[in-house]
N, C-alpha and C positions, 0 to 999 in steps of 0.2 A: 577598296584597294588594300591588299595585305601589306603588313610591315614586318620585316625580318629583324629579330633581335638575337644577339649572341651573348651568352654569359659563360665565363670560365676564367681560370679553372674553378670548377664547382668545389666549394669548401666542405669540410666535415665529411669527407669520404677518404678512402685510401687511394692515392694516386692522382693523376691529372686527367680531368674530364672537361670537355667543352660541350655546351648544348646550344644548338641553333634552332630557333623556332620561327615560324611565320604566323603572325596574328592577323585576324580579320573578324569582322562583325558577322555573327550568325544569329539570326532572329533577334537582333538588337543587342547581343551579348558578345563582347570581345573575347575570342578564344583562340586556342592553337589550332591551326588548320594543317600544319605540316611541321615535322620535327626531324632533326638529325642529331645523333649522339656520336661524339667524336672522341676516340681514344687518341691522345696527342703525343705518345712517345712509344718507342720500341726498345725492348730489352733483350730479346734473343736467347732465352734460356734453352729452347729446344736445339738451337745451333750450338750452344755451349756444351751440351751433353754429348754431342757427337765425338766418338773416339774414347770417351770415358769408360771406366769399368762399370758394368751394370749396377753394382751395389752403390756406386757413387751417386746414383740418382736420388737415393733417399735423403742424404744431407743437402745435396745441391738444390733439389726442387723445393725444399723448405724455404730457401732464400727467395723464392718467387714472391712471397708475401709474409710480412711480419705479423699480420693479424690472424691468418689461418694456416700457418706453416704445418701444424700437426695433420691437417687434412691431406696435404701433399705428401707428408711422411707415410700416411696410411695408404694413399693411392699408389705411391711408388713401391711400398712393401708388397701390396696385393698384386701389382703388376709382375714383380719378380716371382712371387709365389705361383702365379698362373703359369709363368714360363718354366719354373722348376718342377711343377707338378705336385702330387699329393705328398711327396716326401717333405715338402716345406710347410705343411699345414700346422699352424701354431697349436700348442697344447692349450687346454682350457684356461689356465692362469695367464698365459701369454695373450690369449684373445681378450680376456677380461681386463687385464692391465692396459692394453691398447685402447679398449673402449673407454676406460676411465680417463685416460690422458686426453684422448680426443674429445670426450664429452666436456671436460674442464675447459677446453679451448672454445667449444660451442657456447658455454655459459658466459665466458668473458666477452665473447664477440657480441652475443645477443644483448647483454646488459649495456655494453659500450654503445651499441647502435641506438637503442632507444633513448638513453639518458644524455649521451654526449654528442651524438650525431644528428638525431631526428628531433628531439624534444624542443630545441631552441627555435625551430620553425613555428612553434605554437605559443611560446611564452615570452612576454616582455620582461627581460631580466635586468633592465637598466637600473631600476631602483634597488636591486638586491645585490648584484655583483659589480655594478658600476658601468656596465656596458652591455648592450644588446646587439647581437648580430643582425637583428631585424629592426633596430631602433629607428632607422630613418624611413622604415616602410609605413608611412602614415596610413595607407589604405589597408594594411594588413589587420586581420581580426586576431589580436593576440590576447592571451590570458594575462591578467594583471592582478595586483593587489594580493590579498591573503592566499588566494588559490595559487598564484604564481610563486609565492614564498614557499608554500608546501612542496610544490613540484621541484623547485630549485634546491630545497633542503635534501630531497631525495637524489637530485643530480650530484650533490656533493657526497652524500653517503654512498652512491653508486661507485665513486672512485675507490673507496675503501673496499667495497664488496668485490669490485673487479680485481683489485690487487690480490684478494684472497682466492679468487678463482685461479689466478696465475700460481699462487702458492700451492693450491690443490694439484694442479697439473704437474708442478715441479717435484712433488713428493715422490711420485713414481717415474716421472719423466726426466728427472735429473736437473733440468732447468727449463725455463720458458722465457721467450719463445724459442723454437727450433730445438726440439728434444733430440738427444743423441741415442735414445734407447730402442727406437724402432728398427727392426731388421727383418729380412725375409725369414719366416719361420717363427716369428713371435716377438719377444721383447727381452732385451739384455738385462733389464732390472730383475734382481732376484728377490725372493721372499723367504727370509730365514731368520730364525731366532737363536740358532745354535752357534753361528760363527761369532767370534770376538771381533766386533767392528768398532770397538771403542777408540782404537788408535786412529781410525779413519774419520772419527767424528760422526759416524752414520748410525742412526737409531735402528733398533730391531724392527722387523717387519710388523710385529704386533703394535709397536709404538707408532709407526707410520700410518698404519690402518686407523688407529684411534685418532691421530691428528687429522687425517683426511676426513673422517666422519664428523669431527667437531667443526671444522671449517665449512664442510658441506652443509651442516645444519644451520649455520649462520646465513649462508647463501640462500638456502631454501626459505628461511624466515623472511628475508628481504623480498624474495620473489612473491610470496603470499601477501605480505603486509604492504608492499610498495609497488612493485613492478606491475602486477596484474591489476590492482585497483587504479593505478595511474593510467594504464592503457584504456581501461573501461571508462574512466572519466573523460579522456580525450575523445573517445568514440561518441559519448553523449554530447560533449561540448562542440564537436565539429561533425554533425551528422551528414553534411554534404559530401564529406570525404569518404563516406561509405558507398558513394556512387562515382566519385571521380577517380581516374587512374586505372580503368579497367584493363587496358592492354589487350593482348591477343586472345586471352581467355583459355588458351591451351596450357596444360601443366605437365611437368615431367619430373620424375625423381629416380635416381639410381639406387637409392636405398643405402642404409648404413647401420652400424652397430650390430654385428653378427651375434646371434643368441645360441648358435649351435656350431659344431665343428665344421660342417660343410658350408656354412653361411647361407643356408636355404631359408632360415628363419631370421628375420631382422627386426630390430625395434622400429626403424623407419623402413617400411616396405618399398620395393621397387615397383614402378608402374608409370603409366602415361594416361592422360585424359585429353582427348582431342574432340573439340565440339561437344563437350560434356559427356562424351562416351569413354568410359574407363576401359583400359586394356592392358595386356602384358607388354613389356618393353622388348623390342627387337633392336639390339645394338647396331645391326647392319643397316638400319634405317637412318642412321645419323650421317649427315654429309655437311662438310664445311664449304660455304661459299666465300669467295673473296672478290666478287665483282666490284664492290665499292670499298674494299680493304686494300691496304698498300702492300700487297703481295702478288707474286706472279700467279696469273689465273690459269688453273687447269680444270675448271669446272667444279661441280659439287663433288668433293672427294671424301670418302670414308676416312676418318682420321688415322686409322691403322695403316693406310696406304698413302697418307698425305705427307706434305713437306712444308717447311717454312722458308720461303725465299722472298726476302724483302724487295719491294719495288717502290721506293720513296716517292718518285715523281709520276706515278701511274695516273693516267687520265681517268677522271670520274671517281677516283677513290677519295674518301674523306675521313678514314679512321684506320688506326693500327689494330683494331679488333676484327677478328674474322667473324663470319656469320654462320654459326652452327644451326642446322635445321633438322627436325625429325620428320621423316616422310615429306620433306620439302615444305614443312609448316613451321612457323615460329612457335616456340614453346617457352613459357616462363618457368623458371626453377627457383627454389628457395623454400623457406619455411611454409609459405602458403601452399606450394605444390606438395610438399611432404605431408602436411597435415590433411590436405585434401585426399591424396592417395591412400593415406592411413585411415580415413574416415573420422579423424579427430575433429576437424573443423571444415565445414563446407559452405562458407559464405564468400561472396566476392567473385572475381578479384576486384580489389579497390585499395586505395591508400590505407584506410583504417583496417581492412581485413589483413593486410600484410603485417601491420603492427601487432594485431591481436594474435594471429597465427604464430608469430615469433615468440610472443609471451607465453602462450599455451604450451608451445614446444619446449620452452625453457623449463617450465614446471614439470612436464612429462620426463624430460631428460634428467633433471636433478633427482627425481624420485627413482628412476631406473638406476642411477649411480649408487644410491643407497643400497639397493638390492644387490648390485654387482659386488659392492664392497664386502657384503656378507658371504658371497660365493667364493671369495679368494681362499686358497688352501696353502697355509704356510708350509714350506719345505717341498712344495710341488714344483716341477719344472716350468719355466716360463718361455722356453724356446727349444727348438729342435736342432740337432747337429746333423748335417748331411753334406754330401759332396755336391758342390755347385757345378752344374753343367756349364760348359764354355759357350754354348750357342743356344738360342731360343727366342721366343717371342711371347708376349703376354699383354693382357689388358687388366687394369684395376679400376673398378667402378665403386665410387663411394660418394659421400656428401661432405661438402664444406658448409660452414654456417650459412653462406649465401646461396647454396644450392648444389646441383649435380656437378660432380668433378670426376674426370676420367683421365688416366694416363695410358698410353700405348708405348711399347718398346719392342725393338728387334735388335739382337746383338749376335755377333760372330767372333769367335776367338777372344771372348771377354772384352769386346769393344762394342759400344753402342753404335749401331749404324743408323737407326731411326728412333727418335723419341718425339711423341706428340702429346700435347696436353690440351684438353678442352675444359675450361673453367666456368663457374657459374655466371660471372659477368660477361663472358663471351656469349653465352646464351641470352642473357637479359639485355646487355648493352650493345648488342650487335648492330651493325649498319644494315642497310638494305641488301637483299640477296639478288641473285641473277634475275628473278622475276619481278624485282622492284618492291618486294614485300618488306615493310619496315620491321625492325626488331621489336621485342616486347616493350622495352622502355620507350622507344619512339612511338609505338602505338598507344601506350599509356598517356603520353603527353598530349597527343592529338585529342582535341575536344575539351581540354582543360580550360576553364574560364580564367581570365587574367584581368583584374580590376585596374592595375597600374603597371603599364609596360616598363616603367623605370624601377619598379620594385616588385618583381614577379615571384612573390613568396609562394604562390600556388604551385609554381613549377618546381621549386625546391622541395616542397612537400611530396610531390610525385616522385622526383628523383630519389630522395632520401628513403622513401618507403621500400625501394629495392636494395638499399645498402650497397651500392656499387663498389667494386674493388678493381680499380684500373691496374694496379700492380700485377694482379693475377691475369687480367684479360689481355694485356699487351706483352705477355711473356715471350 
């Protein structure tokens, strides 16, 4: 006979998440036989944007999330650029600056995730920092002794490194989080050594580039000497988690970090893998289900034609997260999906594979940043000036640290009539759809063995491997 347990809010994530699972014995092993992932609040950003000026979407959508605001700035900027047409194409330095600022946000998020959100699921920190989040989990297999001390030393060092990634982003982004410099047509940050900026206390462009490079070098050293080795150690220490947490097995990426003017070439390519078959992405195949979400049900709707109409007391609904599907199939998004589509890493999906893919991507991105820094041309334009049309529609596809992110907008007479956002955790943390198909995280939890129902550390490890962000998903 199965037993249902609920734990929430899940800690060490962004936002409020509840998990409900049913446990039963399967071949003598107690494991999860059913799971529900519940987004427990509603924020209404899409409704807030109604009637606003189209350009207001860039600063407003950044407030969806304090961890990945730059991704929303990029998506909103790209959405407007799509609506405005080729006249709004950023110049090379504008494109590179936006890449650098966005990449800095990826670095801080990835390092934060491993050391401060996921690592404590595996380490007994009681004897080192005085208290362990898993301290009472007697059944848990936790790393202790000198090995734990080494990992926790890196945990502390990661706080300093993450601060430096924010500094890196602020050098060209003005401040972090929530950069004010992203606009349709590029970046308002200028690169000049000729103006007298001393009275403003702002260093010359060449000085800022040098400072960026110095801090980036420190971050890259930490990635090589600590982050990657620590993830490899965890994979060796917990081999079972290279099989646990598979999920739906389908992967999707919108792509990010344009390498050319038209955005045809990207550092992270766009694509989809369904049933291990790789293919090109067709955006029109995306539909949002709300059968089990607390919104008015209009069937599976393409987001560009969708709406956000809350229905708090809807029968059968258990989450404030919608259920995006690609071709009516659940697809996982995130670093593992991106590295799979790029051919950089093709193992898994599993808990450990998500951790490793994120670490490898961090190294790849930091190396790319060093190259982009050298491509900057002082005294070159960073944005284009053009007449903004008063009506239009557009879509912006990019990536946030946690996965595929898209914005859709329609506006008339400089007023937004429709704005829709599909975030990474909406893909990963979605509830069941109209066909009863669980979301990727729900599927990943099913089959997970649990040794102690009162201390389900195994479930936390699965959940944290996705790095869910509820602030984004319940927008």
